[in-house]
C-alpha positions in Angstrom: 126.9 112.6 264.2 128.9 115.8 264.6 132.0 113.7 263.7 131.8 111.7 266.9 132.8 108.1 267.3 130.6 105.8 269.4 133.0 106.3 272.3 132.8 110.1 271.7 129.0 110.0 272.0 129.2 107.9 275.2 131.9 110.2 276.6 129.9 113.3 275.7 126.7 111.9 277.3 128.6 111.1 280.5 130.1 114.6 280.6 126.7 116.1 280.2 125.5 114.2 283.2 128.5 115.4 285.2 128.0 119.0 284.2 124.3 118.8 285.0 124.9 117.3 288.4 127.6 119.9 289.1 125.2 122.7 288.1 122.6 121.3 290.4 125.1 121.2 293.3 126.5 124.7 292.6 123.0 126.3 292.1 121.4 124.7 295.2 124.3 124.6 297.6 127.1 126.8 296.2 129.5 123.9 296.3 130.0 120.4 295.0 130.4 117.8 297.8 130.3 114.0 297.9 128.0 114.3 300.9 125.1 114.8 298.6 123.7 112.6 295.9 124.2 115.1 293.1 127.8 115.6 294.3 128.5 111.9 294.1 126.9 111.7 290.7 129.1 114.6 289.6 132.3 113.1 290.9 131.6 109.6 289.5 130.5 111.0 286.1 133.6 113.2 286.1 135.9 110.2 286.7 134.1 108.3 283.9 134.4 111.3 281.6 138.1 111.4 282.1 138.6 107.6 281.7 136.5 107.5 278.6 138.3 110.5 277.2 141.6 108.6 277.3 140.3 106.4 274.4 139.5 109.3 272.1 142.3 110.2 269.7 140.5 112.3 267.1 143.6 114.6 266.8 146.4 112.1 266.9 148.0 110.7 270.1 148.1 111.8 273.7 147.3 115.5 273.7 146.1 118.5 275.8 142.6 117.0 276.4 144.2 113.8 277.8 146.6 115.8 280.0 143.5 117.7 281.3 141.9 114.3 282.1 145.0 113.3 284.1 145.1 116.6 285.9 141.3 116.4 286.7 141.7 112.9 288.2 144.6 114.1 290.4 142.6 117.2 291.5 139.6 114.9 292.4 141.9 112.7 294.5 143.4 115.6 296.3 139.9 117.1 296.9 138.6 113.8 298.3 141.7 113.4 300.6 141.6 117.0 301.8 139.0 116.5 304.6 140.4 113.0 305.5 144.0 113.9 306.1 145.9 116.5 308.1 147.8 117.8 305.0 145.8 121.0 304.8 144.9 121.6 308.4 142.2 124.2 308.9 142.3 125.0 305.2 140.9 121.5 304.3 137.3 122.7 303.7 138.6 125.4 301.4 140.8 123.1 299.5 138.1 120.5 299.0 135.5 123.0 297.9 137.7 125.0 295.6 139.2 121.8 294.0 135.8 120.3 293.2 134.8 123.6 291.7 138.0 123.7 289.7 137.1 120.3 288.2 133.8 121.8 287.1 135.8 124.6 285.2 137.9 121.8 283.7 134.7 120.3 282.2 133.9 123.6 280.6 137.1 124.0 278.7 136.7 121.0 276.4 132.9 121.4 276.5 133.2 125.0 275.1 135.9 124.0 272.6 134.1 120.9 271.3 130.7 122.7 271.1 132.0 125.7 269.2 134.2 123.7 266.8 131.4 121.2 266.0 128.2 123.2 266.1 126.2 123.9 264.1 126.8 120.7 262.2 128.6 121.4 259.0 129.3 125.0 259.7 130.8 125.3 263.2 131.1 128.7 264.9 134.9 128.3 265.6 137.7 127.0 263.4 139.6 125.2 266.2 140.7 125.3 269.8 142.8 128.5 269.3 139.9 130.4 267.6 139.3 133.8 269.4 135.7 132.8 270.0 136.7 129.7 271.9 139.4 131.6 273.8 136.9 134.3 274.7 134.4 131.8 276.1 137.0 129.9 278.0 138.1 133.3 279.5 134.6 134.1 280.5 134.4 130.7 282.2 137.6 131.3 284.0 136.4 134.6 285.2 133.2 133.0 286.5 135.3 130.3 288.2 137.4 133.0 290.0 134.3 134.9 291.1 132.5 131.7 292.2 135.6 130.6 294.1 135.8 133.9 295.9 132.1 133.6 296.9 132.8 130.1 298.1 135.6 131.3 300.3 133.4 134.1 301.7 130.7 131.6 302.5 133.1 129.1 304.1 134.5 131.9 306.3 131.1 133.0 307.3 130.1 129.4 308.2 133.3 129.0 310.2 132.6 132.2 312.1 129.0 131.1 312.9 130.2 127.7 314.1 132.9 129.3 316.3 130.4 131.8 317.7 127.9 129.0 318.5 130.7 127.1 320.4 131.6 130.1 322.5 128.2 131.5 323.3 127.3 131.0 326.9 124.6 128.4 327.4 121.3 129.7 328.9 121.0 128.5 332.5 118.1 126.2 333.0 115.7 127.2 335.7 
């Protein structure tokens, strides 16, 4: 089916679960976080997507998709450690949020590439990963990531200001 091996089908199914859970998190909450069920599903499915991808060698040996899998796993680890360590100080919530969102963008790159170079079956829309159509859609996804990341930073700053204001407001005297 669509030139996929059994591992390719499993890998694709897992990645669809990850993207779906990521979309739920982003649409409902504006961020992906392990504090919520959909966020944990997203993170676990993303790890499984990366690991299963290491066994797919449709185009020869270790290549760009495998490198993206390694980078994604490293980014997930840093995102998970950000709130638990002092490495990032007050920037930790920003680092965590933006890195989880970056991994969502990482899902889109091979998703767009594979979809456009395989669909429709027998007469794909794009000839390969460097096809202008693929590059255009990856560019659109990158632009959406940048806009979304900026909105996340604005939301995090607003939340930080509200929390600071709540801590400094004088408490009403009880009578």
